[in-house]
C-alpha positions as CSV (number, residue, x, y, z in Angstrom):
1,X,-6.7,8.2,20.8
2,X,-10.1,7.1,22.0
3,X,-13.1,8.9,20.2
4,X,-10.4,10.5,17.8
5,X,-12.2,10.6,14.1
6,X,-9.9,9.1,11.5
7,X,-10.5,9.3,7.8
8,X,-8.8,6.8,5.7
9,X,-8.9,6.9,2.1
10,X,-8.8,3.9,-0.1
11,X,-10.5,2.4,2.9
12,X,-12.1,-0.6,1.3
13,X,-8.9,-1.9,-0.4
14,X,-6.3,-4.3,0.3
15,X,-4.3,-2.4,2.7
16,X,-6.9,0.0,3.5
17,X,-9.6,-2.7,4.8
18,X,-7.1,-4.1,7.2
19,X,-6.3,-0.7,8.4
20,X,-10.0,0.7,8.8
21,X,-10.8,-2.8,11.0
22,X,-7.6,-2.3,13.0
23,X,-8.5,1.5,13.9
24,X,-11.9,0.5,14.9
25,X,-10.5,-2.4,17.3
26,X,-8.3,0.3,18.6
27,X,-11.2,2.8,19.5
28,X,-11.0,5.4,16.6
29,X,-14.2,6.5,15.2
30,X,-13.5,5.4,11.5
31,X,-14.5,6.9,8.4
32,X,-13.5,5.1,5.3
33,X,-13.6,7.1,2.0
34,X,-13.5,5.3,-1.3
35,X,-14.5,6.2,-4.8
36,X,-18.0,6.4,-5.7
37,X,-19.8,3.5,-7.3
38,X,-23.3,3.2,-8.1
39,X,-23.6,-0.4,-6.1
40,X,-21.8,1.3,-3.2
41,X,-19.5,-1.8,-3.3
42,X,-17.6,-2.1,-0.3
43,X,-14.7,-4.1,-1.7
44,X,-12.7,-6.0,0.8
45,X,-14.7,-4.7,3.5
46,X,-18.1,-6.3,2.3
47,X,-17.9,-9.2,4.6
48,X,-16.4,-7.3,7.4
49,X,-17.6,-8.0,10.9
50,X,-16.9,-4.6,11.8
51,X,-19.2,-3.1,8.7
52,X,-21.6,-1.4,11.2
53,X,-18.7,0.2,13.1
54,X,-17.4,1.9,10.0
55,X,-18.8,5.3,8.3
56,X,-18.4,4.8,4.7
57,X,-17.9,7.9,2.5
58,X,-17.9,7.6,-1.6
59,X,-16.4,10.3,-3.5
60,X,-13.5,10.7,-5.7
61,X,-9.8,11.6,-4.6
62,X,-9.2,13.9,-7.4
63,X,-12.3,16.1,-6.8
64,X,-11.6,18.6,-4.2
65,X,-15.0,19.2,-3.2
66,X,-15.7,15.4,-2.3
67,X,-12.3,15.6,-0.4
68,X,-13.1,18.6,1.6
69,X,-16.1,17.6,2.7
70,X,-15.0,14.1,3.7
71,X,-12.2,15.5,5.7
72,X,-14.2,18.2,7.5
73,X,-14.3,17.2,11.2
74,X,-11.6,14.7,11.3
75,X,-8.7,14.9,13.5
76,X,-6.2,12.5,11.4
77,X,-6.3,11.6,7.6
78,X,-4.4,8.4,6.4
79,X,-4.1,8.9,2.8
80,X,-3.9,5.5,1.0
81,X,-6.2,6.0,-2.2
82,X,-4.1,5.7,-5.1
83,X,-3.8,4.3,-8.9
84,X,-1.8,1.3,-8.2
85,X,0.1,-1.2,-10.3
86,X,3.0,-0.6,-12.6
87,X,2.0,-1.9,-15.7
88,X,-1.2,0.0,-16.3
89,X,1.0,3.3,-15.8
90,X,2.8,2.5,-19.2
91,X,-0.6,2.6,-20.9
92,X,-2.3,6.0,-18.9
93,X,0.3,7.7,-17.1
94,X,-2.0,10.8,-16.9
95,X,-4.4,8.7,-15.1
96,X,-1.6,8.3,-12.3
97,X,-0.4,11.9,-12.1
98,X,-4.5,13.1,-11.7
99,X,-4.9,10.3,-8.9
100,X,-1.7,10.2,-7.3
101,X,-0.6,13.7,-7.6
102,X,-3.6,15.7,-7.7
103,X,-5.5,13.5,-5.5
104,X,-2.8,13.8,-2.5
105,X,-2.5,17.8,-3.2
106,X,-6.6,17.6,-2.5
107,X,-5.9,16.2,0.8
108,X,-2.7,18.1,1.7
109,X,-5.0,21.2,0.9
110,X,-8.1,20.4,2.5
111,X,-6.1,19.4,5.4
112,X,-4.4,22.9,5.5
113,X,-7.7,24.6,5.5
114,X,-9.1,22.5,7.9
115,X,-6.6,22.6,10.5
116,X,-6.5,18.6,10.6
117,X,-4.3,17.7,13.5
118,X,-2.4,15.0,11.5
119,X,-1.9,13.5,8.1
120,X,-0.3,10.4,7.0
121,X,0.8,10.3,3.2
122,X,1.6,6.9,1.8
123,X,4.3,6.3,-0.3
124,X,6.1,3.4,-1.8
125,X,9.6,1.5,-2.1
126,X,9.1,2.2,-5.6
127,X,10.3,6.0,-5.5
128,X,14.0,4.4,-4.7
129,X,14.1,2.7,-8.3
130,X,16.6,-0.3,-8.2
131,X,18.7,-0.1,-5.2
132,X,22.0,1.6,-5.4
133,X,23.0,0.3,-1.8
134,X,21.6,-2.1,0.4
135,X,19.7,-2.0,2.8
136,X,17.9,1.3,1.2
137,X,17.9,4.3,3.8
138,X,15.5,6.8,3.5
139,X,18.3,9.2,1.8
140,X,18.7,6.9,-1.1
141,X,18.2,8.9,-4.2
142,X,14.6,8.5,-5.6
143,X,14.0,8.0,-9.8
144,X,10.9,7.4,-11.6
145,X,11.6,4.0,-13.4
146,X,7.8,3.9,-14.3
147,X,5.2,6.5,-14.4
148,X,3.6,5.1,-11.5
149,X,6.6,5.7,-9.2
150,X,7.3,9.2,-10.8
151,X,3.9,9.9,-9.9
152,X,4.4,8.8,-6.0
153,X,7.7,10.8,-6.0
154,X,5.8,13.9,-7.0
155,X,3.3,13.3,-4.4
156,X,5.8,12.8,-1.9
157,X,7.9,15.9,-2.6
158,X,4.4,18.0,-2.4
159,X,3.6,16.3,1.2
160,X,7.2,17.6,2.0
161,X,6.8,21.1,0.6
162,X,3.3,21.3,2.8
163,X,5.3,20.6,6.0
164,X,8.1,23.1,4.9
165,X,6.1,25.9,3.6
166,X,2.8,25.5,5.9
167,X,4.1,23.3,8.9
168,X,1.1,21.2,7.8
169,X,1.5,18.1,10.3
170,X,2.1,15.5,7.7
171,X,3.9,12.3,7.8
172,X,5.1,9.9,4.8
173,X,5.0,6.2,5.3
174,X,7.0,4.3,2.7
175,X,6.2,0.8,3.1
176,X,8.4,-1.7,1.1
177,X,6.2,-4.7,-0.7
178,X,3.2,-5.6,1.4
179,X,1.1,-9.2,1.1
180,X,-1.6,-10.9,2.9
181,X,-5.3,-11.8,2.6
182,X,-7.5,-9.6,0.4
183,X,-4.5,-8.5,-2.2
184,X,-5.5,-8.5,-6.0
185,X,-4.0,-10.9,-8.4
186,X,-2.3,-7.9,-9.7
187,X,0.4,-8.5,-7.1
188,X,2.9,-11.4,-7.5
189,X,2.3,-13.6,-4.3
190,X,-1.4,-13.8,-4.9
191,X,-1.0,-14.5,-8.8
192,X,1.7,-17.1,-8.1
193,X,-0.9,-18.7,-5.3
194,X,-3.8,-18.7,-7.8
195,X,-2.1,-20.2,-10.4
196,X,-0.5,-23.0,-8.2
197,X,-4.1,-23.6,-7.1
198,X,-5.7,-24.0,-10.6
199,X,-3.1,-24.1,-13.1
200,X,-0.6,-26.8,-14.3
201,X,2.0,-24.4,-14.6
202,X,3.1,-21.0,-13.0
203,X,3.5,-18.2,-15.8
204,X,5.7,-15.4,-14.3
205,X,8.0,-12.8,-15.9
206,X,11.1,-11.5,-14.6
207,X,11.7,-14.0,-11.5
208,X,15.4,-13.0,-10.7
209,X,14.3,-9.3,-9.0
210,X,14.2,-9.2,-5.4
211,X,11.9,-7.5,-2.9
212,X,11.5,-6.6,0.6
213,X,7.9,-8.0,1.9
214,X,6.2,-7.3,4.9
215,X,2.8,-8.9,6.2
216,X,-0.3,-6.5,6.0
217,X,-1.2,-6.4,9.4
218,X,2.6,-5.3,10.4
219,X,2.2,-2.4,7.9
220,X,-1.0,-1.7,9.4
221,X,0.4,-1.6,12.9
222,X,3.3,0.7,11.6
223,X,0.5,3.4,10.6
224,X,-0.3,3.7,14.2
225,X,2.9,3.8,15.8
226,X,3.6,6.8,13.4
227,X,0.5,8.5,14.5
228,X,1.8,8.6,17.8
229,X,5.2,9.7,17.1
230,X,6.1,13.4,17.6
231,X,9.4,13.3,15.8
232,X,9.0,12.4,12.3
233,X,6.8,15.3,10.3
234,X,7.7,16.1,7.0
235,X,10.1,13.2,6.0
236,X,9.5,9.7,4.9
237,X,10.2,6.8,6.9
238,X,10.6,3.2,5.5
239,X,8.4,0.3,6.7
240,X,9.7,-2.9,5.7
241,X,11.2,-6.5,6.8
242,X,14.9,-5.6,6.5
243,X,14.9,-8.8,4.2
244,X,15.3,-9.8,0.5
245,X,13.4,-12.3,-1.3
246,X,13.9,-13.4,-5.0
247,X,10.7,-14.0,-6.9
248,X,12.1,-17.2,-8.2
249,X,12.5,-18.6,-4.6
250,X,9.1,-16.9,-3.5
251,X,7.6,-19.3,-6.4
252,X,9.3,-22.3,-5.4
253,X,8.1,-22.2,-1.5
254,X,4.2,-21.7,-2.9
255,X,5.1,-24.5,-5.5
256,X,6.3,-26.6,-2.4
257,X,3.4,-25.8,-0.3
258,X,0.7,-26.3,-2.8
259,X,2.0,-28.6,-5.5
260,X,5.4,-29.8,-6.0
261,X,4.9,-31.1,-9.4
262,X,4.3,-27.4,-11.0
263,X,6.9,-26.0,-13.1
264,X,7.7,-22.2,-13.6
265,X,7.5,-20.9,-17.2
266,X,8.7,-17.6,-18.3
267,X,6.0,-15.5,-19.9
268,X,7.5,-12.6,-22.1
269,X,4.4,-10.6,-21.9
270,X,4.7,-10.5,-18.1
271,X,8.3,-9.0,-18.5
272,X,8.7,-5.3,-18.0
273,X,10.8,-3.0,-20.0
274,X,14.8,-3.3,-19.0
275,X,15.0,0.3,-17.7
276,X,11.7,0.5,-16.0
277,X,12.3,-3.0,-14.1
278,X,13.4,-2.4,-10.4
279,X,15.6,-5.3,-9.9
280,X,16.2,-4.8,-6.1
281,X,14.6,-3.8,-3.1
282,X,15.7,-4.1,0.6
283,X,14.4,-1.9,3.5
284,X,16.7,-0.1,6.0
285,X,14.2,0.1,8.8
286,X,16.3,1.6,11.4
287,X,14.6,4.7,11.6
288,X,11.1,3.6,12.5
289,X,12.3,0.6,14.8
290,X,14.6,4.0,16.7
291,X,11.9,6.5,16.7
292,X,8.7,4.5,17.4
293,X,7.7,0.9,19.2
294,X,7.1,-0.5,15.6
295,X,8.9,-4.1,14.5
296,X,7.5,-6.6,12.2
297,X,6.1,-9.6,14.0
298,X,4.9,-11.9,11.3
299,X,7.5,-14.0,9.8
300,X,7.5,-14.5,6.0
301,X,6.6,-18.1,6.2
302,X,3.7,-17.6,8.5
303,X,2.5,-14.9,6.5
304,X,2.5,-17.1,3.3
305,X,0.6,-19.8,4.9
306,X,-2.3,-17.3,6.1
307,X,-2.3,-15.8,2.7
308,X,-2.5,-19.3,1.1
309,X,-5.2,-20.5,3.5
310,X,-6.8,-17.2,2.8
311,X,-7.2,-17.9,-0.9
312,X,-7.9,-21.5,-0.7
313,X,-11.1,-20.2,1.1
314,X,-11.9,-17.2,-0.8
315,X,-11.4,-18.7,-4.6
316,X,-15.0,-17.9,-5.5
317,X,-14.9,-14.3,-4.2
318,X,-13.8,-11.0,-6.8
319,X,-10.5,-10.5,-4.9
320,X,-9.4,-8.2,-7.5
321,X,-9.4,-4.8,-6.1
322,X,-10.4,-1.3,-7.8
323,X,-7.3,0.5,-9.2
324,X,-8.0,3.6,-6.9
325,X,-7.6,1.1,-3.8
326,X,-4.2,0.5,-1.9
């Protein structure tokens, strides 16, 4: 893979920044595409020791022209750029359709016209909705329980259609919940950690839901293993730890590590609508472990320690990521 040119959309965001650095370390010629801003803010990569090895491209995933120009001459495209976060999708569903659906179309269409060697589209476990059976296999039914998840289902289906209709070499990675350094406070684990470090109590919404968490570096390794595979075009592939963690228990673990005197308080403003809340997610990761050499390596407790340490050392940093970045 040495000297392969790789474009990573959303490359300065949480997962994108870790993936960008990993690709540099693995010998790719890396281009990080992200949303134009007048300050050319590099977000999560602004302090990266690999900054000089990364080619930054600023544009708009919703604009075909900038996507086409950024994609030109690239061998591989890892598409992570998305409008993420469920609560805001209740306020502006159209923004999610334009970014997640139209943005994915722009990547696929540009790749088709440029004969790109390989494209990986990033999905999400939210496309499954609340688990009907656990662990969740790739053939689990899909349901849009929020405008966000509906937009990602649509993006996935467009990607599948480009494989079936045009034989575009597209793959779909479907990560379950990810955590680790650089993650925005919109996510539950950094929210709990930051509150534990600064507040007298932990305010949360529904603490009875469960999620399957994987440390961010393991997620990034999955992308590179999927690149290598010749067997998984045109179908989603789950990436997760095959474990299930209740939000209440995660909060208790963090409280024990930071300040055992803290209490959890339920904030009704943080509770999502009943029919929209995903109650349970647990990954069946057998497909990726069977078809690639990937397996999760960082245990949840180890990842939690790494994340707490990073947040302690970076409390003064503005670690809120732009909504267009994953």
